[in-house]
N, C-alpha and C positions, 0 to 999 in steps of 0.2 A: 504494500500500500504506500502511496506517495501523494503528497499534497501539491496541487498546482492551481494557481490563481484562486486560492482560498477554498478549494474543494478537494476532498480526498478521493483518490482513484485506486482501484485494484489494477494490478499489472497482469499481462497475459502469461500463460504457461506454454512452453514449446517442447516438443519431442521430435528428434530427428528419426523419422520412420524408415527411411530408405536412402541408400547412397550407392552410386554406381562405381565409385573409385576413380582414380586418375589414370589408370593403366590404358584404358581405351583412348583417352586423350593423347597419351604419348604415342600409341600405335598410329593414331590419325596423323599426328605431326610427322612421324617418321615415314609414313606413307607418302607425304608430300615431298620429302627429301631423299627417299629411298636409302635410309640410313639406319636400318634396324640393327645392323652389326655393331654400331657404335654405342648402343645402349648399355648402361650399367646393369640393366635388368635382364636376367637370362631368358625370361619368358618372352621379352620383346626381341631379343637376339634370335630366338627360335623361328620367328616369322620370316627372317631373311631367307630361309631355305625350305620352310614347311608352312602349310596351312595349319593354323593352330587347332588342336583337338580340344575336347572338353577340359581336360586337366590343365592344359596351357592357358585356356581362357580363364579358368579359376585363378591361376597364378597371376595373370594380368590384372584381374580385378582386385587382387590383394596388394598390389604395388603401393608403397607408402611414399616414395620419393622419385623424382625424375629431374635430372639435371637439365635435360632439353626443355621441359616445360617451364622450368624456372628461368632459363635464358630467354625463351620466347616471350614469357610474361613480363619480365622486368628489364631485359636488355633491348629486345626488338619490338616489344609491345604488340606482339602478334597474338591476339586474344581469341581469334575464331576457333582455335583448337580446344579451348576451354568449354565450348558448347557441347562437347561429347561427354562431359561429366554432369550428372544430375543429382540433386538432393531434394527429398520430399519431407516437409515438416508438418506435423499436426499442431495446430494452434488452438488454444482454448482461452476464451475470456478476453479477446480483443473487442473492439467496438465497431459498429456499423460505420462510424466516422472514418475508421482506418480503411475500410473497404473502398471508400472514395479515393483515398490516397493510393491504394494498391492498383486501382484501375489505370493509373498513369504509367505503370510499368508494363511494357508491351508484351514481353516474352515471359509468360509464366502460365502454368496450369493451376487453376484455383477452383476448388469446390467448397461451397459455403453453406452453413446451416440455413435452411429455408425458413423465412417467416411465413410463407404461404402454408406450410404443412406443420408448423411447430408452435402455433399461437393458440391452440384450442383451449388450453388451461386459462389463459388470460381472458378469452372470450367467455368461457364458462363462469369465471369469477364475476364478470360484469353481469351476465344474464342472471346469475344467482342473486347478485346485489340488488337487482331491480324488483325482486319479488317482495321486498320490504323497504325499498328505497334506502338502502344502506350503503352510502358512499364509503364510509369508514371500513366496512367489511371488504370492499374491493381493494382499498389501499393496503390494508393489513395483509390480505391474501397475496397480492402481487409483490409486496415487500418480501414475503417469505420465499418467493421464487429466486431471489438474488439474480435478477436478470439485467441489472445495470452495472456499468463499470464504475460509476460514481458510488462512493461509500458513505456519504453523509446522509443520515436518515431524514433529516429535515429537508434537504435538497431532493432526495428521492421521493419523498411524499409529494413535493411539488410536481415532479416529473410524472408520477403515477396518477396524481390528481388530474393532470392535463390529459392523460390517456382516458381516464374516466369521462372527462368533460366532452372529449371528441366522440366517444362511443355514445354518450347520453344524447348528444345532438343528433347523431346518426339514427339512434333508436326512435327519435321523435319524427324524423323526416322519412323513414322507410317503413311502410306498412307491413312489409314481410321481414322485418329485422330478425325475429326469432327463427324463421325458416332458413335464413342465411347463416345465422350464428351457430345453431346446434343441429345435430343429426336428426333426421325425420323420426327415427325410432325413439328419440329422447324428448320430443315435444310434449307427450303426455305427462312427463315428469314436472313440467312447469306448473300444471294444475295440482298434481299430487302433493307437491311440496311447497305450495304457495304460502308465502309468509315466513318461511324458514330458510334464510339464505344459506346457512351452514349445511343443512340437510340437502338442499337442492344442489349446491355445489358438489357435495360428495356423490350424489346420484348421477349428476352429469359426467363427473370424472370416471365413475364406474361403468357408465354406459358406453355406447359406441361414440367415438370421437368424430366430430366434424373436421376432417383433416384439412381440406382445402378451403380455408377461410381467408387466406391472404389477399385475394383480389379485392375483397370488400374492405379489409381492415389494415392493410399494410401501412397506410398513411398514419396510423395512430401512434406508432412508436417513434422514438427519437434516435439520434446518432449515438446516444449513450447506451443503447441496448447491446448486451454482449452477443457476440457471434463466435462460432467455432468454424474452423476451415482446415482443409489440407491444401498446401501450396507447394508446387514443384518448380524449382528454378534450375536452368542449366548454370554452370559455374560462371560463365561470362555475365549472364543476367544477374546472378547473385552478387557479383562484384559491383555492378551498377547500383543494385538495390542497397547494399550495405554502405557503399560510398556516399550515396545521397541521403540515406535515411538515418545513418549514425552521425548526423550532423546537427549542430546547434540550431540550424535554420529549419530543420524538419519539424513537422507537427509532433508534439511531444509523445502522443500515444503510439504513433508508428515508430518513433525513435526507440521507445521502450521495447517494441516488438523486434526491431532490427537488432538491438543489443542482445536480446535473449536468443534470437536465432544465431547470432555470431558466437555466443557462448556455447551453443549446442553443435556448432560446426567443427568437425575435426581439423586439426592443425594442417594436415596434408593438403586441404583445400584452402584454408586461410593463408598459408604461405605463398599461394599463387595469386591471391586477389587482394590481400591487405598488406600495404607497405609497413614494415616495422620501423619503429623510431619516428 
């Protein structure tokens, strides 16, 4: 947790899920120069006279250092060969605001937690709150979801109250609000548990979820809502990302994410993309 501009924020968690190694990048570079025999790595030398078998490919993927890659990266600034190395990170607890920043990085594969299919509990809390006009029930319930990167309860109450107000407005302007908000099989529960927000919420959560609610309600949430994602960069793109985002000029939340990704990136990659000293 860290305070910025008078508000406390949680920081994202990162796990490196997959890495392809730097061996293929060296093989790619030596293919350009036909210089396999000059490698200090025996598995790369093998390619000079043989097509690599499965065992050799495994050894190539285990390579930890490459003099050629280091020279190309830092002496000749020939970075295209770094595109043959890929890393995939699982990110939990960054914000939707960070996604806007990520969109500016052209070469990445990114899969993000969908609001369209993961907002049913928020909508159920609102529908339940309406059975007895209990705004506070909604705020308390959504607070318990820990769905915001902001950590100040007073501030989060304002954020969640704004979500309530948007839904309240929409419920007054849409005659079929409940049909959009909950599954058809759950509609009888609204009468069965009328007047009891807690019981109705429990019944809605236990019943069939209305999965695709996002088209109607995506706009209710803010940039502070937490998202999870898996993002894959090739090493050249990761260099660009870390260079730009581990900067004092970067948006502070994406800077936190870049710093955590850097901490989880093995040194054999960082040595090729981050200048020491």
